[in-house]
N, C-alpha and C positions, 0 to 999 in steps of 0.2 A: 594455510588459511586460518585466520582468526575471525571469530564471529562474536559480536556483542549484541544484545537485544534488551529492550526495556519497554514497558507500557505503564501508564500512570493515569489515574482518573482526572488529574488536573486540579485546579483551584476552585472551579465554579460548578462542576457537574456533580450530580448525585449518583451516577452510574457510569461505569466504564464500558462503552460500546465498541472500543477498539479491541482487536484481537490479533495476535501474531503466532506464527508457527515457524520453528527453526529446526532443521535437521541437517547436520554436517555429514551424516551417514546416508547411504543409499535408501531411497524410497521407491520401490518398484524398480523400474529401469532408469531412473534418474539418480545420479551420484550424490545429490544433495537437493534440498528444497527449502525455500524461504517464502513466506507469505505474510502480507500485511492486509488487514481488512478493517474498515471503519463502517459500522452499522448505522442504519437510520430507521426510525420508527418510534412510536410512542410506547410508554410503559417499558416493558422489557423486550420489546420486539426487535429493536436495533441490536441489543446485546445478543439475542438469539440468532439473528440473521448473520452476524459476523462469525460467531462461534460455529454455528451449524454449517454455514457456507464453507468455512475453512476445513471442517471435518470431512465434508463431502469431497472437496478437492484432494485432500490427502488420501482418502480411501480410493478415489478414482485413479490417482497416480499409482497407488500400490498395486492395483489390479490390471492396469493398462499393459497390454502386450506389445505395444509399439515401442520403437527405439528412437524415433524422431522426437526431440524434446518439445518442438512446437506443437506437434499433433497431440502429445501427451497433455500439455498444458491446455490446449484448446478443448479437448475432451473433458478435462477436469473442471474448467470454468463453466462450460456449457452444462455439465451435470449439476454443479452447484446452483446455476440459474434455475434449472428445472425443479430442483428439490426445495429451494427457498421459496420459489413462487408457489409450489404445491402447498407448502405449509401455510403460506399467507392466505391462500384461497380456502383451505380447510378450517382455519381458525380465524374467526372474524376479529378477535382481539389483536391479531397480527397483520391485519390487512394493511397494505401499503408499505410494509417493511422492505428493506433491501440492504445491500452492502457494497461499498467499493471493494476492489480487490486488485492488488499488485502481486504477481507471482514471479519468482526468479529461480533459475538453476544455472550452475556453472558446469560446463561440459567441455573438456578438451581445450581449455584456454579461451573459451567464449562464454559470455553471459547471455542467456536467453530469457526474455521478459514478456509477460502477458499483463495487460492492464485494462481495467474498467473503472471509471470514476475519477476522483481527484486525489487519491493517495498517489504518492510519487516514488519514482526511483531515479536517483542521481548516480553518476559516476564521477569520482574525484581522482584526478591525476595532477597535471599542472594547473588545472582549474576545476571548478565544480560545474558539471554540465547536467541539466535536467534532461533525462532521456525520455520519460513518458510525457504525454500531453494531458493536461487536465481536461476532463469531460465535464465542463461546467459552463453555465450561461455567461459568466463574466470572462472566463478564459477565451471563449469564442469571440466575445466582443473585443478583447485585446488582440487576438489574432487577426481580426478584420480591421484593426486600426481605429475602432470606435472609442476605445479607452487606451490610455497609456498603461504600462505594467504597474506603475505606482498607483494610478487611479483604481485599477482593478484590485490591487492589494487592499485598498481601504474601502472598497465598495460594500455597502450593507448586504447586497445579494450574492456575495462571493461564494456562499455555501450551497447555492442552488445547483445541483449536478444534473447533467443531461443524460448520463448513462449510469446504470447500477446493476448489480447482480440480483436477480430475483424480483424485478419489477415489470417484466414483459416476457412474452413467450420466446422471443429471440433476443440474444444478447450480442452486441457488437464489441469485439475484443480487438485491442491494438496489440501488435507484436513487434518486438525489437530484438536485435542481437548486436553485441559489441565484443570486439576483441579485447581481452584483458591483458594488461602488462603487469609485471612485478611491481608492487607498491601501489597499484590502483586500489581504490576503495569503492564499494557500493553502499549507498544509503537508501533504504526503503523506509517510508514514513507516512503517517496520516497527516491531514491538514492541521491537526493540533500542534504539530511542530512548525510547519511552514508558515502558518498564520501568525506565529509568535516570534519566530527567529528568522532574520534575514539570511539569504543564501551566503552572503559574505561571512557572516558570523558562523554559520554551519561549517564552511570551509576552514575557517580559523581553528575551530574546535577539533576538526578532523586532523589538522596538522600540528596540534599542540602536543609536543613530545612528552609533556608532563602528565598528560591525561591518558590513562590506560583504557578505561571503559568509556569509549566514545559515546555509546548509546545512552548510558546514564547521564553523562555530561550534557548531552543534547536535551534530554528530558528535563534536567535541572534548569537549563537555560530557558526553556519554554515556560516552566513554572515561575521562574524568577521574573519573566516578562509579563506575567498575568495569568498564565495557565487557563485560558478561557474555555478550552475544550480538552477532551481526552487526548493523550499523546501516545503514539506507538512508533518505535524506531528499531530497525535492524541495521547494523553496520557489519559489512563483510570486508576484511582486509585480505588482499591476495598476496 
């Protein structure tokens, strides 16, 4: 397994509210752990939400006595939701903060994924397939057929998300599992990548044999296309 990761402030923002965590070594009962979080909130609240939320996830996984990866990830994301929400309620300067979160672990030839928000996980084999579903207003309109995917991509409200960690007492988490084959790649990223780089271009970069660090190449591509948001990318090659 090869892992590449990168995060960047982008070309327009004053602060990086994206945060990533990468461990190829065991964390608690999980053999590895990968997390991408994209914070939201004014001042430094979004930055705090993503960093703190991920730290709670990692600590929860470390202490969890379960062996089922889905249970471990569920417990971890629910713990992050409680703790980020508590901080937002205790500190008025952080009211309304929250974070997207996509979590992945590879166990016994399978990838297990938990997702809240519009940060994404793709699997690349013969094609690039988006595994997670965006929890956003515009993505829901696209799914209902009210907008085409291209209209959704250009829509001014595309960043309005319908689920986040730390914004409500209960958090709804999507779970996925995929069988991994040799040569498959996993891409986890914030919308700072996907709003700037088409899926076809992401796939081309992943398959470019001249590019060693795929994560850095994807970040560079997003910045070259305008870098309107923070960018976070993890690439896992099986």
